[in-house]
N, C-alpha and C positions, 0 to 999 in steps of 0.2 A: 447431472446436477446443474450444468450451465443452462442459462435461459435460452429459449428458442431464439435463433438469430433473427427471426421475423420481428421481434420486439426491439432490435437494435436499429436505430434510425441513422443510417450513414453507410459508408463503405465498411466492409468488415475490417476491424482492427486486428492487430497481432500482438501477442505477448512475446517480447524478446528479452534476452539477457542484455543488461546495460552494455553500451558500447561507446568508445571514444569517437566513433564515426558520426555520432549525433550530437556533438558538442554544441554547435550553433542552434539546432532545433530544441535541445534541452534547455539552453539558456533562454530562448524565446518563451518556453513554457514557464520557466522559473520567474522571468520578468513579469509575466501575466499575473502571477499570484501576488506580486508586490513584495515588500520587505518582510523579513522574518523567516522562521522555520515552520511553515505550516503545510508543507507538501508531504503529508504522510504517505508512506509507501516507497519513498526514495532513500531512506536511511541517511538523510542529510543531517549533519550536526553543525553547530556554530563554528567549529574549527576547520571544516572542509573548505578548501579553496577551489571553487568550481569555475571561476572565471578564467584563470590562466590554463593554458593547455597542459602544463605539467601537473598542476593541482587537480584538474579534471581527470587526468589519466590516473593519478594516485587514488582518487575517490572511486572511480570506476573499477580499478583493480581491487580495492577493498570490497566493493559490492559483489563482484564476480567471484571472490574467494569465499563469500559467505560469512565474513568476519563481522564481529560486533562493531557498531559505531564507537568512536572514541568516548570514553566515560562510562560505557556500560559493559565493558569486558571485565573479566575476572574469573574466579573459579566457576567452572561449568559454563564458560562463555557461550553466547548465543550462536546458533547456526541459523542463517537466514537465507532464503531464496528471494532474490530481488528480480522483478520483471518490470519492463517499461511497456506501457500501452502505446503502440504506434499505429498510425494510419498513413501509409505512404512514407514521406520523409518528415512527418510531423509527430512530435511527442505529445500524446494526449494526457498521460498521467503515469503513475507508478503504483505498484502493489508489492507488498512484501509478505512472505510467510515466515514467521519467527518460531523457532523451537528452542526452548531453554535459554537461560536458566529460568526456573519456574517463577521467580519474583518478577523478572522482566516481562514474561508472558502475561502474568496476572495484572501487571500495571499497564502494558501497552497492547495486549491482545496477541493472538497468534497471527492475525492478518490485519494489516493496515493498508489503506489505499487513499489515493488522492487523484482527482481529475481536474485539469486546468479549467478555469471558468468558461472559456469559449467552447469547450467540448462537453459541458454538462447538459443534462436534460435530453440526452439522446440514447440512454441505455448503456453507455460505455462502462460505468462503474459496475452495474449488474452483470454485464458480460464478463468483465475482468474478474470480479469476485467469483462468479461461477467457475471460471477456468482455474482459479487458485484453490477453490474448494476441491476440485478434482485432483489437483496436485497434492493437497493436504491428505486426502484419502489414500493416494498412491504411496505417501510416505508413512502410512500406518496410523494416522490420527483417526480417532473415532468421533471426535467433536472438536470444535475450535471456538475460541473466544474472540469477539470483536468488541472494541471499545470506541465510543464516539462521544464527543462533547454533547452535553444536554441540549444545547440549542441547534445542533446540526441535524435538522429534521430530514434533509435529503439523504444523508448517510444512514440515518436510522431507518428510513423507508426502504432503502436499498437492502440493508441487512435483513429487515423483516420480510421483504419480498423473497429472499432466498432462504427463509426458514429460521431466521434469528428469533430466539425467545429471550425476552428481557429477564435478566437474572433476578432482579428485584427493583422496586421503585427507588429512584435516587433519593438520597437524603438531601435536605435543604442546603447543606454545605458541600455536597458532592457536585463535581463539575462534569462527570461522565456517566454514561449509561453503558452497561455491560450486557452483551448479547452472546448467547451460546447457539451454535448451529451444529446439530447432529449430522454426521456424515454417513 
């Protein structure tokens, strides 16, 4: 399911479990995005303190435990697999595979990803998504939902290139498009 590596332009990245060893490189990627919580795939919430070593350690511990971000836990709390896309000692992005609860998955999708601006347009997102689709299949999923903002044409193109079928046309008041990928 993963794209042919020939289409990836750059050194081959790796998907790794989040680690405190990459605090400074992760912060550099975070700074590149600018203010706000728009790095989908990292499981970052407004209450996460990622600047201090102790806060970063606590956040990474939550990610590696597969726990739900603050504010989305509850009955049937989510189980998530978080991976960082790295190239050498640089963090290029993040990707998450979410399973349950159903309402969270239907709102946010099974898979969310984000690639830092300087690493875009090189095939990184397609490569990482292909890897995570393989992981989703190995966990027994037969299809996955991906959600992206209506104006995010780059993510939409990546999702479609990997087999994403638009669920339905967005309503005028809807801000997202929903794509299903059969595994």
